[in-house]
Steps between C-alpha positions, in 0.01 A plus 500: 500500500640840401418730789587811300248423232226294657387396842274206571295526813360159586195442709390170645196297410333361194374683195201730530194286432150585385247578767162658541641820649694660214682486172771247423834578344531307176874471552548129566868542591407682822729788404420870483750724321564868563676684218694804625588710194795668672848407618551326834554721803242771431162576659308279257730208568482551878122531514438203268726271701344610827139456392589166337597356838164582656286422196664159466387419852151637444446304177700195607689525170852545373571858394794580273629854444675562167684818399445594135645852469516705183320760289371687807304197618343418165686171445364345817154648448478363148602156626206499742262636236602218263481224763198269533220661700484213748577684823857372526696817423477860625682824428652726763378826353560864597284806458768629261483193276121509514456866409820647353632214286212531248605863449865403455435196280183555293587196286476248786325174412333496838289757684532497881141608557360263238712187535550484879271502799610587852533237770612745768725791596808342654635817660569870468868596487603858580786650306772701667712762328862411570841634403860406568574631853797712388519541122245779452539664840123530552309418818144592404262492206514881481877483458468237225248715314728803528791293368286370216411851396861615513627197304241560223442145380832350608374295794416134437235278656462124493177318415384143443415607145251743344167500682640344817430659839841677516432647155149620588598646838808673360297640210241635744767657719677664207169631364396658830850615605602637161824323417617225264723195535609214273335160544727194529286183468584165663336158494399517866532660840812314618736604217360853497550562872844340485612759245363784714696358797810495283447863401452419132149649492382800702163399643215252487147465636573145608259260667541504876521119505824520300657820632429449870827317570701762313339784697544328836857409410575863398582398143202702376354829621118513518355840409123433487250213490183473291280350774236709681681459831866463593622143506568366852810336352655833392326766706765756416385509135211745442207435267473666160205696639708627791768597250257713301397257224166337595421408137793257491352278773318230300435140602703256288338158538599154383237243412457140394323471166368198315391434143159661454370184331557291813167343611328731753476235771877453492561873519262523795678217679840666459363839603350358817825324595714806430259725692560285808875532453478877465337522844745263668681690781825311432491597133428865585784503754739357240400776257542770764847374588607591146307828485206374293131526588206264467194584288225239536206586272192279500520238223182622329633857484872460431492490118277807483744685725788409266307622194413831668852562628641401160293775340635750754862402429436510124381859534815577696713339228335718239550811716870413523508456122617135517589410141548164324856369521 
């Protein structure tokens, strides 16, 4: 087993059998696969592997997490869209992939809103604006903005690719603060934050799950966080609202999606099991330990929430003039 590329979380017991109480997974191999369309080590990878542990126990199934990075998440998403709609494979999706990717890639063979349905919101991950602790000589967001204005387009910022949360948050900040910087895209959070730590890129709105260790170890300097409240893990870092930029504080959620053609009873069964996981105190504590938050939405309402929030993020993408790549 290659830990860096896939993790198998095994649960005990026999295969899920038919019963009078709910749908049955058609997957006779007793295996459920999560496709994470990003590199290992980032927030999507962390949240998928965490929820897999608890969902495996709830379903009494084997859950395998596979990393399929590339094309800003589209390679993994297309794999799930093309897979049999038998309830055996799900996509770890993000609000960025759901809403911004169609603007970036109008020629996609799949449509997130048409070809997938939501099983549940796995978590919400705040982003934190971080810099190298010494390279820029800034200790606040106001100082970074002032430097950005004086440098006139010579600062650089890392992202996980166009349309990713670091790209959206940085674009919002630059729009409201009135400065420009050059985007440097990476395949995921881990390599992007590593280059900021090394001083090769000036700043990043990184996920807190990835940057937490760097901040606590003084390898990164946190300037502001996108959550509504300060994180108890890094109380010294103010919110974007406290720093004067309330419009940059959006919720960036990650969800599990399944082929929209999957039989409804199977979708309902998976939703019910995941909903139990999302309310599990141990699961919520494990999220909080990495700076993430739970977001349990009732199974009957979760897909409608995703569609409504997708429309909101699409409007934001258009306001930011997100163009096809």
